[in-house]
N, C-alpha and C positions, 0 to 999 in steps of 0.2 A: 467797710472793708478795713481789715488788719494789714498793715505794712510795718516793716522792719524798724525797731524802735531807734532813728537816727537823733543824732545831739538835737536839729531843729525841730523834728514831730515831737520830741518829749519836751521840747520848750514852749511849744504853741500848746500842747495838751495841759501842761503844766499852767499857762497863763490863764485856762479856763477856771482853776480854781481860786475864786472869790475869797480876799484875805485879809482882815485889818491888818492897819500898816501900823508898825510901831518903831520907836527909835531906842535903841538899845544904849545906853550911856554911862560910863564909867570915869575916873580919874586914874590916872597912872604915871609914876615918875613925875607929879608934879604938871601933868597935861591932862587937859580934857578930852575926851575921846567917845564919838557917837556914829552909830551908823543906822540906816533905814533897814528894816528887815520886814518880811513877810514870811518867813517860816518859823513860826513859832507855834506852841500850843500848850495849852494846859495839860496837866499829866495827872493829877489828882488833888482831892481835897481834902485829906487827913493824912500826912500833912498838904499844905497848899503848895503844890509845886508847878513849874512850867518847863517846858523846854525850848531852848533856843538853839537854830541852827546858824552857825557863823562860819564863812569861806576862810581857810587856813590862809588865803591870800589877802584878806580884809586888812587895812592896816589898825583898825580897832580889834583884831584878832587877840592881840597880846594883852591889851586892857581887860577883855572879857574872860580870858581864859588864866590870867596872872593874878588879877585881884579877887578878894573873898567876898565882894558886893560889888553890884551894879543895879543901873533901875532899868526897867521896861516900861517904855512909853507909849500908852496907846494913843496916838495921834485922833484930832477931833476933825471934824470933816473940814474945817475952814485951814488946817494946818498942812496943807498940799505944797505950799513953799519951802516948809522944815523938810519933810517927806523927800523933795527934788534935792534941798541942799544936803541933806546926810547921805543922799544915796551917792554922791559924787566921791571920788578919790582923792578930791583937792584937799591939802592939807588945812587951808584957812577955814575950812567949814567950821573948823572947833572954837574959832573966835567968832565967827559971823552967826552962829545958830541960835545963839540967846538961850543959852541953858542957866539955869539957876543952881547953884550950889548948895546942898543942905547944910545942915552943922556937920553931919559925920562924913562931910567931903563928898557925897554921890551926888551929883549931876543929875537933873530931872528938866523935863520940857515943860515948861511953865503953862498952863491952862490946856493939858493934854485932856482927852477924853477918860483916862486914867493913868496913874503912874504907881507903880509897882517895885519897890525896893524887895530885890532879892540877894540871898547868901548862897553862892556857889558852893556844890554839893558834888558832883561827877562829870566828868568831860569823856565823852566817848568819841572815838577816832572813827570818824565814816566818811572815806574816801576822801573829795576835796572839801568835807566840811567837819568841822567837830560839832558835836551836839552838846550842849552845856544844860546840865539839870540844874536847876536853882529852887530853893524854898523860897516863897513869898513871905516875909516877915512884916511888911508895912503897906499900906494902899492909900491913895488919894484919889477920888473920883469927881467928875463934874457931870452937869447934865447934859455935854455935848454930844451928840452922836459920833461914832468913831469915822474914820476915814480908810474907805474899802480900796482895794487894788484887784482889777479885772480884766482881763484881755490887754494888758500893758498900759492901763490907764487908771487916774485915781477916780473914786466916785464916790458922792455921798450915799448912806444907807437909803436902799428903796430904789436907787436908779439902777440896779445891777440886773434884778430880776424882772421880768415880764408880771404885771399885775394881773391878778386873776380874781372874777366878780363873781362872787358866789351868785347861784340862779335864788330868785326870788325874793 
């Protein structure tokens, strides 16, 4: 039965979207900035592009929209603590999160399932978020499965969906 799209119903519906958990990280004015996101997506392969949705009220918003480059780190399934750390609005998270700064000054999450170094191309104003379009210029991957977020909880790959056994 369809009901009016209230904020709580929309949040509940959106929570049912299983998403890979990422930490976006940048350096801005000599300070490392990072935040946990689940609202990002691949956009194209030629050239390789992603989009990342960033709340305008987020402390990391300025770094991601002002800096020409930042990292999108897809967290490994054993990095739930990092996901929780970078999901807070506590300023101390930037000193306790264990980011590693690359030679070019971009901070990354060590041992992530993947880290993508991105150059910002466009920003689209969409309601309470900005959609940041980036080009992927460098990639590091590991064999670790990614961390998922589904129905407001973190889960390893394979635990979110019911397993179906093929007949015979």
